[in-house]
MARDO-371154 format. One record per atom (N, C-alpha, C, O): residue in one letter; atom name; z, y, x. Coordinates in Angstrom, 2 decimals. Layout:
{type:A, atom:CA, up:Z, north:Y, east:X}
...
//
This chain:
{type:M, atom:N, up:0.00, north:-1.20, east:0.83}
{type:M, atom:CA, up:0.00, north:0.01, east:0.00}
{type:M, atom:C, up:0.00, north:1.26, east:0.87}
{type:M, atom:O, up:-0.63, north:2.26, east:0.53}
{type:L, atom:N, up:0.70, north:1.20, east:1.98}
{type:L, atom:CA, up:0.76, north:2.35, east:2.88}
{type:L, atom:C, up:-0.62, north:2.64, east:3.48}
{type:L, atom:O, up:-0.99, north:3.80, east:3.63}
{type:V, atom:N, up:-1.36, north:1.60, east:3.81}
{type:V, atom:CA, up:-2.69, north:1.78, east:4.37}
{type:V, atom:C, up:-3.61, north:2.43, east:3.34}
{type:V, atom:O, up:-4.41, north:3.30, east:3.69}
{type:L, atom:N, up:-3.51, north:2.02, east:2.09}
{type:L, atom:CA, up:-4.32, north:2.60, east:1.03}
{type:L, atom:C, up:-4.00, north:4.08, east:0.83}
{type:L, atom:O, up:-4.90, north:4.89, east:0.61}
{type:T, atom:N, up:-2.73, north:4.42, east:0.89}
{type:T, atom:CA, up:-2.31, north:5.82, east:0.74}
{type:T, atom:C, up:-2.84, north:6.66, east:1.90}
{type:T, atom:O, up:-3.33, north:7.77, east:1.68}
{type:I, atom:N, up:-2.76, north:6.16, east:3.10}
{type:I, atom:CA, up:-3.26, north:6.89, east:4.27}
{type:I, atom:C, up:-4.77, north:7.05, east:4.20}
{type:I, atom:O, up:-5.30, north:8.11, east:4.53}
{type:A, atom:N, up:-5.47, north:6.00, east:3.76}
{type:A, atom:CA, up:-6.92, north:6.09, east:3.63}
{type:A, atom:C, up:-7.32, north:7.08, east:2.55}
{type:A, atom:O, up:-8.28, north:7.82, east:2.73}
{type:A, atom:N, up:-6.61, north:7.11, east:1.44}
{type:A, atom:CA, up:-6.92, north:8.08, east:0.38}
{type:A, atom:C, up:-6.67, north:9.50, east:0.85}
{type:A, atom:O, up:-7.46, north:10.40, east:0.56}
{type:L, atom:N, up:-5.58, north:9.72, east:1.56}
{type:L, atom:CA, up:-5.27, north:11.06, east:2.09}
{type:L, atom:C, up:-6.32, north:11.50, east:3.10}
{type:L, atom:O, up:-6.75, north:12.65, east:3.10}
{type:A, atom:N, up:-6.73, north:10.59, east:3.96}
{type:A, atom:CA, up:-7.76, north:10.93, east:4.96}
{type:A, atom:C, up:-9.10, north:11.24, east:4.29}
{type:A, atom:O, up:-9.80, north:12.16, east:4.71}
{type:Y, atom:N, up:-9.44, north:10.49, east:3.26}
{type:Y, atom:CA, up:-10.67, north:10.72, east:2.51}
{type:Y, atom:C, up:-10.63, north:12.09, east:1.82}
{type:Y, atom:O, up:-11.61, north:12.82, east:1.83}
{type:F, atom:N, up:-9.48, north:12.41, east:1.24}
{type:F, atom:CA, up:-9.31, north:13.71, east:0.57}
{type:F, atom:C, up:-9.43, north:14.85, east:1.56}
{type:F, atom:O, up:-10.10, north:15.84, east:1.28}
{type:L, atom:N, up:-8.79, north:14.74, east:2.71}
{type:L, atom:CA, up:-8.87, north:15.80, east:3.72}
{type:L, atom:C, up:-10.30, north:15.94, east:4.27}
{type:L, atom:O, up:-10.75, north:17.05, east:4.53}
{type:L, atom:N, up:-10.99, north:14.84, east:4.44}
{type:L, atom:CA, up:-12.37, north:14.89, east:4.89}
{type:L, atom:C, up:-13.26, north:15.59, east:3.86}
{type:L, atom:O, up:-14.13, north:16.39, east:4.22}
{type:A, atom:N, up:-13.04, north:15.28, east:2.58}
{type:A, atom:CA, up:-13.84, north:15.91, east:1.53}
{type:A, atom:C, up:-13.57, north:17.41, east:1.47}
{type:A, atom:O, up:-14.50, north:18.20, east:1.35}
{type:I, atom:N, up:-12.32, north:17.82, east:1.54}
{type:I, atom:CA, up:-11.98, north:19.25, east:1.53}
{type:I, atom:C, up:-12.57, north:19.96, east:2.73}
{type:I, atom:O, up:-13.10, north:21.06, east:2.61}
{type:G, atom:N, up:-12.48, north:19.35, east:3.89}
{type:G, atom:CA, up:-13.06, north:19.93, east:5.10}
{type:G, atom:C, up:-14.56, north:20.09, east:5.00}
{type:G, atom:O, up:-15.12, north:21.09, east:5.44}
{type:L, atom:N, up:-15.22, north:19.10, east:4.43}
{type:L, atom:CA, up:-16.67, north:19.17, east:4.25}
{type:L, atom:C, up:-17.05, north:20.30, east:3.28}
{type:L, atom:O, up:-18.02, north:21.01, east:3.52}
{type:V, atom:N, up:-16.30, north:20.46, east:2.22}
{type:V, atom:CA, up:-16.57, north:21.55, east:1.26}
{type:V, atom:C, up:-16.40, north:22.90, east:1.94}
{type:V, atom:O, up:-17.21, north:23.80, east:1.73}
{type:I, atom:N, up:-15.36, north:23.06, east:2.73}
{type:I, atom:CA, up:-15.12, north:24.33, east:3.42}
{type:I, atom:C, up:-16.23, north:24.62, east:4.43}
{type:I, atom:O, up:-16.69, north:25.76, east:4.53}
{type:I, atom:N, up:-16.66, north:23.61, east:5.17}
{type:I, atom:CA, up:-17.72, north:23.80, east:6.16}
{type:I, atom:C, up:-19.04, north:24.19, east:5.48}
{type:I, atom:O, up:-19.73, north:25.09, east:5.94}
{type:I, atom:N, up:-19.38, north:23.50, east:4.39}
{type:I, atom:CA, up:-20.62, north:23.82, east:3.69}
{type:I, atom:C, up:-20.55, north:25.20, east:3.07}
{type:I, atom:O, up:-21.54, north:25.93, east:3.06}
{type:D, atom:N, up:-19.39, north:25.57, east:2.54}
{type:D, atom:CA, up:-19.22, north:26.91, east:1.96}
{type:D, atom:C, up:-19.40, north:27.99, east:3.02}
{type:D, atom:O, up:-20.04, north:29.01, east:2.75}
{type:N, atom:N, up:-18.87, north:27.78, east:4.19}
{type:N, atom:CA, up:-19.04, north:28.77, east:5.27}
{type:N, atom:C, up:-20.49, north:28.86, east:5.73}
{type:N, atom:O, up:-20.99, north:29.94, east:6.05}
{type:M, atom:N, up:-21.17, north:27.72, east:5.77}
{type:M, atom:CA, up:-22.58, north:27.74, east:6.17}
{type:M, atom:C, up:-23.44, north:28.47, east:5.15}
{type:M, atom:O, up:-24.34, north:29.23, east:5.52}
{type:V, atom:N, up:-23.18, north:28.25, east:3.86}
{type:V, atom:CA, up:-23.92, north:28.96, east:2.83}
{type:V, atom:C, up:-23.63, north:30.45, east:2.89}
{type:V, atom:O, up:-24.54, north:31.27, east:2.73}
{type:G, atom:N, up:-22.38, north:30.81, east:3.12}
{type:G, atom:CA, up:-22.01, north:32.22, east:3.25}
{type:G, atom:C, up:-22.66, north:32.86, east:4.47}
{type:G, atom:O, up:-22.95, north:34.06, east:4.45}
{type:F, atom:N, up:-22.90, north:32.10, east:5.51}
{type:F, atom:CA, up:-23.55, north:32.64, east:6.70}
{type:F, atom:C, up:-25.05, north:32.86, east:6.44}
{type:F, atom:O, up:-25.61, north:33.86, east:6.89}
{type:V, atom:N, up:-25.69, north:31.94, east:5.72}
{type:V, atom:CA, up:-27.12, north:32.06, east:5.46}
{type:V, atom:C, up:-27.39, north:33.10, east:4.37}
{type:V, atom:O, up:-28.34, north:33.87, east:4.47}
{type:F, atom:N, up:-26.55, north:33.11, east:3.33}
{type:F, atom:CA, up:-26.72, north:34.06, east:2.23}
{type:F, atom:C, up:-25.49, north:34.97, east:2.15}
{type:F, atom:O, up:-24.57, north:34.70, east:1.37}
{type:P, atom:N, up:-25.46, north:36.02, east:2.95}
{type:P, atom:CA, up:-24.28, north:36.90, east:2.91}
{type:P, atom:C, up:-24.19, north:37.65, east:1.59}
{type:P, atom:O, up:-25.20, north:37.91, east:0.95}
{type:E, atom:N, up:-22.99, north:38.01, east:1.20}
{type:E, atom:CA, up:-22.78, north:38.72, east:-0.05}
{type:E, atom:C, up:-23.17, north:40.18, east:0.13}
{type:E, atom:O, up:-22.69, north:40.85, east:1.05}
{type:R, atom:N, up:-24.03, north:40.66, east:-0.73}
{type:R, atom:CA, up:-24.56, north:42.02, east:-0.59}
{type:R, atom:C, up:-23.59, north:43.09, east:-1.07}
{type:R, atom:O, up:-23.48, north:44.15, east:-0.46}
{type:R, atom:N, up:-22.90, north:42.81, east:-2.16}
{type:R, atom:CA, up:-22.02, north:43.84, east:-2.73}
{type:R, atom:C, up:-20.68, north:43.85, east:-1.99}
{type:R, atom:O, up:-20.24, north:42.81, east:-1.51}
{type:P, atom:N, up:-20.05, north:44.99, east:-1.90}
{type:P, atom:CA, up:-18.75, north:45.04, east:-1.22}
{type:P, atom:C, up:-17.68, north:44.35, east:-2.05}
{type:P, atom:O, up:-17.55, north:44.61, east:-3.25}
{type:A, atom:N, up:-16.94, north:43.49, east:-1.44}
{type:A, atom:CA, up:-15.89, north:42.76, east:-2.14}
{type:A, atom:C, up:-14.62, north:43.60, east:-2.17}
{type:A, atom:O, up:-14.17, north:44.08, east:-1.13}
{type:S, atom:N, up:-14.04, north:43.77, east:-3.35}
{type:S, atom:CA, up:-12.82, north:44.56, east:-3.45}
{type:S, atom:C, up:-11.62, north:43.79, east:-2.95}
{type:S, atom:O, up:-10.60, north:44.38, east:-2.61}
{type:G, atom:N, up:-11.73, north:42.47, east:-2.91}
{type:G, atom:CA, up:-10.61, north:41.67, east:-2.44}
{type:G, atom:C, up:-9.67, north:41.27, east:-3.55}
{type:G, atom:O, up:-8.76, north:40.46, east:-3.34}
{type:R, atom:N, up:-9.89, north:41.82, east:-4.75}
{type:R, atom:CA, up:-9.02, north:41.48, east:-5.88}
{type:R, atom:C, up:-9.86, north:40.95, east:-7.01}
{type:R, atom:O, up:-10.99, north:41.39, east:-7.23}
{type:F, atom:N, up:-9.30, north:39.99, east:-7.73}
{type:F, atom:CA, up:-10.00, north:39.44, east:-8.88}
{type:F, atom:C, up:-9.97, north:40.42, east:-10.05}
{type:F, atom:O, up:-10.93, north:40.52, east:-10.81}
{type:F, atom:N, up:-8.86, north:41.15, east:-10.20}
{type:F, atom:CA, up:-8.68, north:42.08, east:-11.30}
{type:F, atom:C, up:-8.52, north:43.48, east:-10.72}
{type:F, atom:O, up:-7.58, north:43.74, east:-9.97}
{type:D, atom:N, up:-9.43, north:44.38, east:-11.05}
{type:D, atom:CA, up:-9.38, north:45.74, east:-10.53}
{type:D, atom:C, up:-8.51, north:46.60, east:-11.45}
{type:D, atom:O, up:-8.91, north:46.92, east:-12.57}
{type:L, atom:N, up:-7.33, north:46.95, east:-10.99}
{type:L, atom:CA, up:-6.36, north:47.66, east:-11.81}
{type:L, atom:C, up:-6.81, north:49.09, east:-12.13}
{type:L, atom:O, up:-6.58, north:49.56, east:-13.24}
{type:T, atom:N, up:-7.43, north:49.78, east:-11.19}
{type:T, atom:CA, up:-7.85, north:51.16, east:-11.43}
{type:T, atom:C, up:-8.94, north:51.22, east:-12.51}
{type:T, atom:O, up:-8.96, north:52.15, east:-13.32}
{type:K, atom:N, up:-9.84, north:50.23, east:-12.51}
{type:K, atom:CA, up:-10.88, north:50.19, east:-13.54}
{type:K, atom:C, up:-10.27, north:49.90, east:-14.91}
{type:K, atom:O, up:-10.71, north:50.46, east:-15.91}
{type:A, atom:N, up:-9.27, north:49.04, east:-14.96}
{type:A, atom:CA, up:-8.62, north:48.71, east:-16.21}
{type:A, atom:C, up:-7.87, north:49.92, east:-16.77}
{type:A, atom:O, up:-7.86, north:50.13, east:-17.99}
{type:I, atom:N, up:-7.24, north:50.70, east:-15.91}
{type:I, atom:CA, up:-6.52, north:51.90, east:-16.38}
{type:I, atom:C, up:-7.51, north:52.92, east:-16.93}
{type:I, atom:O, up:-7.24, north:53.55, east:-17.95}
{type:A, atom:N, up:-8.64, north:53.10, east:-16.25}
{type:A, atom:CA, up:-9.64, north:54.05, east:-16.72}
{type:A, atom:C, up:-10.20, north:53.65, east:-18.08}
{type:A, atom:O, up:-10.41, north:54.51, east:-18.94}
{type:V, atom:N, up:-10.44, north:52.38, east:-18.29}
{type:V, atom:CA, up:-10.95, north:51.92, east:-19.60}
{type:V, atom:C, up:-9.89, north:52.07, east:-20.66}
{type:V, atom:O, up:-10.21, north:52.46, east:-21.79}
{type:A, atom:N, up:-8.64, north:51.79, east:-20.34}
{type:A, atom:CA, up:-7.56, north:51.93, east:-21.31}
{type:A, atom:C, up:-7.39, north:53.38, east:-21.72}
{type:A, atom:O, up:-7.16, north:53.66, east:-22.90}
{type:Q, atom:N, up:-7.50, north:54.30, east:-20.78}
{type:Q, atom:CA, up:-7.39, north:55.72, east:-21.12}
{type:Q, atom:C, up:-8.56, north:56.17, east:-21.98}
{type:Q, atom:O, up:-8.38, north:56.99, east:-22.88}
{type:R, atom:N, up:-9.74, north:55.66, east:-21.72}
{type:R, atom:CA, up:-10.91, north:56.05, east:-22.49}
{type:R, atom:C, up:-10.78, north:55.58, east:-23.93}
{type:R, atom:O, up:-11.10, north:56.32, east:-24.85}
{type:F, atom:N, up:-10.31, north:54.34, east:-24.13}
{type:F, atom:CA, up:-10.14, north:53.85, east:-25.50}
{type:F, atom:C, up:-8.94, north:54.45, east:-26.19}
{type:F, atom:O, up:-8.88, north:54.48, east:-27.42}
{type:G, atom:N, up:-7.97, north:54.93, east:-25.41}
{type:G, atom:CA, up:-6.80, north:55.57, east:-26.00}
{type:G, atom:C, up:-7.09, north:56.93, east:-26.60}
{type:G, atom:O, up:-6.38, north:57.36, east:-27.50}
{type:R, atom:N, up:-8.11, north:57.61, east:-26.14}
{type:R, atom:CA, up:-8.46, north:58.93, east:-26.63}
{type:R, atom:C, up:-9.17, north:58.89, east:-27.98}
{type:R, atom:O, up:-9.11, north:59.86, east:-28.73}
{type:K, atom:N, up:-9.85, north:57.78, east:-28.28}
{type:K, atom:CA, up:-10.64, north:57.71, east:-29.52}
{type:K, atom:C, up:-9.79, north:57.51, east:-30.74}
{type:K, atom:O, up:-10.31, north:57.43, east:-31.85}
//
């Protein structure tokens, strides 16, 4: 059972490593054109929209 657990963990780590490597290669070939804000949710944009709808 221990050998099976070690093999499954090694397979999982290999798969994750392969995904990361392929993702980096795709990012190198096709760089992102737009500037990334670094945040998924832009708080300043949300405040501006909330103020605009609050006036109506």
